[in-house]
C-alpha positions in Angstrom: 18.6 22.2 -19.9 19.4 24.9 -17.4 16.9 25.9 -14.8 16.9 29.1 -12.8 16.0 28.9 -9.1 16.7 31.7 -6.6 18.7 33.4 -9.3 21.0 30.3 -9.6 21.5 28.8 -13.0 21.6 25.0 -12.6 22.1 22.4 -15.3 20.0 19.3 -14.4 19.6 17.9 -17.9 21.2 14.7 -16.8 17.9 13.7 -15.2 16.3 12.9 -18.5 18.8 10.3 -19.3 18.7 9.0 -15.8 14.9 8.8 -15.8 14.8 7.1 -19.2 17.2 4.4 -18.2 15.9 3.7 -14.7 12.2 3.8 -15.7 12.9 1.4 -18.5 14.5 -1.1 -16.1 11.7 -0.6 -13.6 9.1 -1.2 -16.3 10.6 -4.5 -17.3 11.4 -5.8 -13.8 8.3 -4.4 -12.2 6.0 -5.8 -14.9 7.5 -9.3 -14.7 7.7 -9.6 -10.9 4.3 -8.2 -10.2 2.6 -10.3 -12.9 4.2 -13.4 -11.3 3.0 -12.2 -7.9 -0.5 -11.6 -9.2 -0.5 -15.1 -10.7 0.5 -16.6 -7.4 -2.2 -14.6 -5.5 -5.0 -15.3 -8.0 -4.2 -18.9 -9.2 -1.8 -20.6 -6.8 -2.8 -19.5 -3.3 -5.6 -21.6 -1.9 -5.5 -19.9 1.6 -6.0 -16.2 1.7 -5.9 -14.0 4.8 -5.9 -10.3 5.7 -2.1 -10.1 4.9 -2.6 -11.4 1.4 -5.4 -8.9 1.0 -3.0 -6.0 1.6 -0.5 -7.6 -0.7 -2.9 -8.0 -3.6 -3.9 -4.3 -3.3 -0.2 -3.5 -3.4 0.3 -5.6 -6.5 -2.6 -3.7 -8.3 -1.1 -0.4 -7.2 2.3 -1.4 -8.7 0.9 -2.7 -11.9 -1.2 0.4 -12.5 1.9 2.5 -12.1 4.0 0.2 -14.3 1.5 0.5 -17.2 2.0 4.3 -17.2 5.8 4.1 -17.5 6.0 3.8 -21.3 4.5 7.2 -21.7 7.0 8.7 -19.1 9.9 6.9 -20.8 8.9 8.3 -24.2 8.7 11.8 -22.6 12.1 11.6 -21.0 13.8 10.3 -24.2 12.2 12.8 -26.6 11.8 15.6 -24.0 8.3 16.2 -25.4 4.8 15.2 -24.2 2.5 14.8 -27.2 -0.2 12.9 -25.4 -2.2 15.9 -24.1 -3.2 17.3 -20.7 -5.5 14.5 -19.6 -2.9 11.7 -20.0 -0.3 13.9 -18.3 -2.6 14.4 -15.3 -3.4 10.7 -15.1 0.2 9.8 -15.2 1.1 12.2 -12.4 -1.8 11.2 -10.3 -1.0 7.5 -10.6 2.6 8.1 -9.8 1.7 9.6 -6.4 -1.1 7.1 -5.9 1.5 4.3 -6.3 4.2 5.8 -4.1 2.1 6.8 -1.1 -0.3 3.8 -1.6 2.7 1.5 -1.4 3.8 3.2 1.8 0.3 2.8 3.4 -0.2 -0.8 2.3 3.3 -1.7 3.6 2.3 0.0 6.9 -0.9 -2.1 7.0 1.2 -5.2 6.6 3.5 -4.1 9.5 0.6 -3.2 11.8 -1.1 -6.5 11.0 2.1 -8.4 11.9 2.3 -6.4 15.1 -1.2 -7.3 16.1 -0.6 -11.0 15.3 2.5 -11.3 17.4 2.2 -8.8 20.2 -1.6 -9.1 20.7 -2.5 -12.5 19.2 -5.7 -13.1 21.2 -7.7 -9.9 21.4 -6.7 -8.9 17.8 -8.5 -12.0 16.3 -11.7 -10.0 16.0 -9.8 -7.1 14.3 -7.7 -9.2 11.9 -10.3 -10.4 9.5 -10.5 -10.4 5.7 -13.6 -8.1 5.9 -11.8 -5.5 8.0 -8.7 -5.8 5.7 -10.9 -5.0 2.7 -12.4 -2.0 4.5 -9.0 -0.7 5.3 -7.8 -1.2 1.7 -10.8 0.8 0.4 -10.0 3.6 2.9 -6.3 3.6 1.7 -7.4 3.9 -1.9 -9.8 6.8 -1.1 -7.1 8.6 0.9 -4.4 8.3 -1.7 -6.7 9.2 -4.6 -8.0 12.2 -2.6 -4.5 13.4 -2.3 -3.2 12.6 -5.8 -6.0 13.4 -8.1 -6.2 17.1 -7.2 -2.5 17.4 -7.6 -2.7 16.0 -11.1 -5.9 17.6 -12.4 -6.2 21.0 -10.7 -2.9 22.3 -12.2 -2.1 23.1 -15.8 0.3 20.1 -16.1 1.5 20.6 -19.6 3.5 23.7 -20.6 5.3 24.8 -23.8 9.1 24.7 -24.0 10.6 28.2 -24.0 13.0 27.4 -26.9 10.7 25.2 -29.0 6.9 26.0 -28.8 6.1 22.7 -30.7 7.3 20.7 -27.6 5.5 20.4 -24.3 6.6 19.6 -20.8 4.6 17.3 -18.4 4.4 18.4 -14.8 7.7 20.3 -14.8 9.0 23.8 -14.4 6.2 25.3 -12.2 6.7 28.8 -11.1 7.5 29.9 -7.5 4.0 31.3 -7.1 2.5 27.9 -7.9 4.7 26.3 -5.4 3.9 28.9 -2.7 0.1 28.9 -3.4 -0.6 25.3 -4.0 2.2 22.7 -4.3 3.7 23.5 -0.9 0.4 22.7 0.8 0.3 19.4 -1.1 3.8 18.6 0.0 2.8 19.2 3.7 -0.2 16.9 3.4 1.5 14.0 1.6 4.6 14.2 3.8 2.5 14.1 7.0 -0.2 11.6 6.0 1.7 9.6 3.4 5.2 9.5 4.8 5.7 10.6 8.4 2.8 8.7 10.0 3.6 5.4 8.1 7.3 5.8 9.0 6.5 6.1 12.7 4.1 3.2 12.6 6.5 0.9 10.7 9.4 1.6 13.1 7.3 1.5 16.3 5.5 -1.7 15.3 8.7 -3.4 14.3 10.4 -2.4 17.6 7.5 -3.7 19.7 7.5 -7.0 17.8 11.3 -7.4 18.4 10.7 -6.6 22.1 8.0 -9.2 22.3 10.2 -11.9 20.7 12.9 -11.3 23.4 10.6 -12.1 26.2 11.0 -15.5 27.9 7.4 -16.6 27.3 7.9 -16.5 23.6 10.6 -19.2 23.8 8.1 -21.8 22.8 7.9 -20.2 19.4 11.1 -21.8 18.5 14.4 -20.4 17.2 13.5 -21.0 13.6 10.2 -19.0 13.8 12.0 -16.1 15.5 14.7 -16.1 12.8 12.0 -16.0 10.1 10.2 -13.1 11.8 13.4 -11.2 12.4 14.4 -11.6 8.7 10.9 -10.5 7.7 11.1 -7.3 9.7 14.6 -6.4 8.5 13.6 -6.9 4.8 10.4 -4.9 5.3 12.1 -2.0 7.1 15.0 -1.9 4.7 12.9 -1.7 1.6 10.6 1.0 3.2 13.5 3.1 4.3 15.7 2.6 1.2 12.9 3.5 -1.3 11.0 6.2 0.5 13.0 8.0 3.1 15.6 9.7 0.8 13.0 11.0 -1.6 10.6 12.3 1.0 13.3 14.1 3.0 14.7 15.6 -0.2 11.1 16.6 -1.3 10.8 18.8 1.8 14.1 20.6 0.9 13.0 20.8 -2.7 9.7 22.5 -1.8 11.6 24.9 0.5 14.0 25.8 -2.4 11.2 26.2 -4.9 9.2 28.5 -2.6 12.4 30.4 -2.0 12.3 29.7 1.8 15.8 28.3 1.5 18.4 30.2 -0.5 22.0 29.8 -1.5 23.2 28.4 -4.9 25.2 25.6 -3.4 22.2 24.3 -1.4 19.9 24.7 -4.4 22.4 22.8 -6.6 22.6 19.9 -4.1 18.8 19.6 -3.7 18.1 19.9 -7.4 20.7 17.3 -8.2 19.6 14.8 -5.5 15.9 15.1 -6.5 16.0 12.9 -9.7 18.3 10.4 -8.0 16.0 10.0 -5.0 13.0 9.9 -7.2 14.5 7.0 -9.2 15.1 5.1 -6.0 11.5 5.7 -4.9 10.2 4.5 -8.3 12.1 1.2 -7.9 9.8 0.2 -5.0 7.5 -1.7 -7.3 10.4 -4.0 -8.1 11.2 -4.6 -4.4 7.6 -5.2 -3.3 7.5 -8.8 -4.5 10.5 -9.5 -2.1 8.2 -8.3 0.7 5.5 -10.7 -0.4 7.9 -13.6 -0.2 9.4 -12.9 3.2 6.2 -11.7 4.8 3.8 -14.5 3.8 4.7 -18.0 4.8 1.7 -19.1 2.7 3.4 -17.8 -0.5 6.7 -19.5 0.5 4.9 -22.8 1.0 3.1 -22.4 -2.4 6.4 -21.7 -4.2 8.0 -24.7 -2.4 5.1 -27.0 -3.4 5.5 -25.9 -7.0 9.3 -26.5 -7.0 8.8 -29.8 -5.1 6.2 -31.1 -7.6 8.5 -30.2 -10.5 11.4 -31.9 -8.8 9.3 -35.0 -8.2 8.1 -35.0 -11.8 11.7 -34.8 -13.0 12.8 -37.6 -10.7 9.9 -39.7 -11.9 10.8 -39.2 -15.5 14.4 -40.0 -14.9 13.4 -43.2 -13.1 11.3 -44.1 -16.1 14.2 -43.6 -18.3 16.4 -45.8 -16.2 13.8 -48.5 -16.0 13.3 -48.6 -19.8 16.6 -50.4 -20.7 15.9 -53.0 -18.0 12.4 -53.6 -19.4 13.9 -53.9 -22.9 16.5 -56.5 -21.7 13.7 -58.6 -20.1 11.7 -58.5 -23.3 14.8 -59.6 -25.3 15.4 -62.6 -22.9 11.7 -63.6 -23.1 11.9 -63.5 -26.9 15.0 -65.7 -26.9 13.4 -68.2 -24.5 10.2 -68.5 -26.5 12.2 -68.8 -29.7 14.3 -71.7 -28.3 11.1 -73.5 -27.1 9.6 -73.3 -30.5 12.6 -74.9 -32.2 12.5 -77.8 -29.7 
């Protein structure tokens, strides 16, 4: 399919195959990993704190998004959206709800870790499960306030130019729509949903690392410092890897669509990179369970207890199997003794 932007004809039809393959993998991996994470949070964890509160909300955000992927996969494979305007609007809204909700919940985890390590004493009154629930509600209100208008105030489904029996879902908006509405949406979500969380994540992580280098934190032990360092590196890597490329490209994409940036070579690069960075951003729901594991020592201990109990059960059963032949030999000897006594 060839799209015309700034009088430049660009063939970006590869995106449908790319979306179909990547979204299918994300659906399978994201569903399995987040269901397992939800099971651990709901059934296995006995101790819950403010950090696990943020993580549970992140799991729900990921699962809601994962359940909408089959519709998107069908659309990218058939290049037709037969499900109507409402489902298209919901799908688009939940996509942005998940992406920017994930960034905000990851930021909450980073700020919570910063308060626990850098300000452990006076932050005790702030770091409570009640305050964590209030913050999570505020995050949901914020992301829904930004994503719902994007999905429902626009005519999301349009007919194909070549085949009027097929419909597109949230694609091929005109330059006027980008100038009048979508450019303003991009400014809002880039500022509130990306730039502020990015600054908070980097600054909080930097201050935590600076605190760990101080001599008075030596009593924490080398092992604890190594765990915290690994936790910060995993957290920052997933945040930057999944969200930075897409959001940077989204700014250039909006400038190209509003014709603020011109030049066919630039347009071609931006339009080509957009589906690639979008697929990387969508994969965040597969990486979030890794954050759960490295961020929460409670989850690690829970998994270790599960594996230890299984290991002990296995060892016990093996011991029973090794004892059984001995018991059988003793029974045989007793039988022979009793038999010889009876003959005497």
